[in-house]
C-alpha positions in Angstrom: -44.7 -44.1 19.9 -43.3 -41.3 22.1 -39.7 -42.5 21.4 -40.3 -42.2 17.6 -41.6 -38.6 18.2 -38.6 -37.8 20.3 -36.3 -39.2 17.6 -38.0 -37.1 14.9 -37.7 -34.0 17.0 -34.0 -34.7 17.7 -33.4 -35.3 14.0 -35.1 -32.1 13.0 -33.1 -30.1 15.6 -29.8 -31.7 14.5 -30.6 -30.9 10.8 -31.4 -27.3 11.6 -28.2 -27.0 13.7 -26.1 -28.4 10.9 -27.6 -26.1 8.3 -26.9 -23.1 10.5 -23.3 -24.2 10.9 -22.8 -24.7 7.2 -24.2 -21.2 6.5 -21.9 -19.7 9.1 -18.8 -21.5 7.7 -19.7 -20.5 4.2 -20.1 -16.8 5.2 -16.8 -16.8 7.1 -15.0 -18.3 4.0 -16.6 -15.7 1.8 -15.3 -12.9 4.1 -11.8 -14.4 4.1 -11.7 -14.7 0.4 -13.1 -11.2 -0.3 -10.6 -9.4 2.0 -7.3 -10.1 0.3 -8.5 -9.3 -3.2 -8.5 -5.6 -2.5 -4.9 -5.4 -1.3 -2.2 -6.1 -3.8 1.4 -6.7 -2.8 3.6 -3.6 -2.8 7.3 -3.5 -3.6 9.4 -3.1 -0.5 12.5 -0.9 -0.2 15.2 -0.5 2.5 16.0 2.8 4.2 19.6 3.8 3.1 20.3 5.2 6.6 18.9 2.7 9.1 18.1 -0.3 7.0 14.3 -0.4 7.8 12.2 -2.2 5.2 9.0 -0.3 4.2 6.6 -0.2 1.3 7.9 1.9 -1.6 4.7 4.0 -1.5 5.5 5.1 2.1 9.2 5.8 1.5 10.9 9.1 0.7 13.2 9.1 -2.3 16.2 11.3 -2.7 17.9 12.6 -5.9 20.5 9.7 -5.8 17.6 7.2 -6.2 17.9 5.9 -2.6 14.9 5.5 -0.3 14.5 6.7 3.3 12.0 6.0 6.0 11.7 9.7 7.3 12.8 13.2 6.4 15.5 13.2 9.1 17.2 10.1 7.6 16.9 11.6 4.1 18.7 14.8 5.3 21.3 12.7 7.2 22.1 10.7 4.1 23.2 7.1 3.7 25.1 5.4 6.6 
């Protein structure tokens, strides 16, 4: 009789442990799937002076339609 009771207690503990793990895994998957949706890919451009690749939104453009990574490189011009 005591072995049956021990078996039931172990089974209930295992079931609760598995349920907690499933909820934790589901929550981590939900966080991973929600994060990338807010960030869209951005077009990348290359600095005409040093060749550094950077997002177009962060680059400085000149009158000749070239992109630069900083104002110093924009003033220096293409290499």
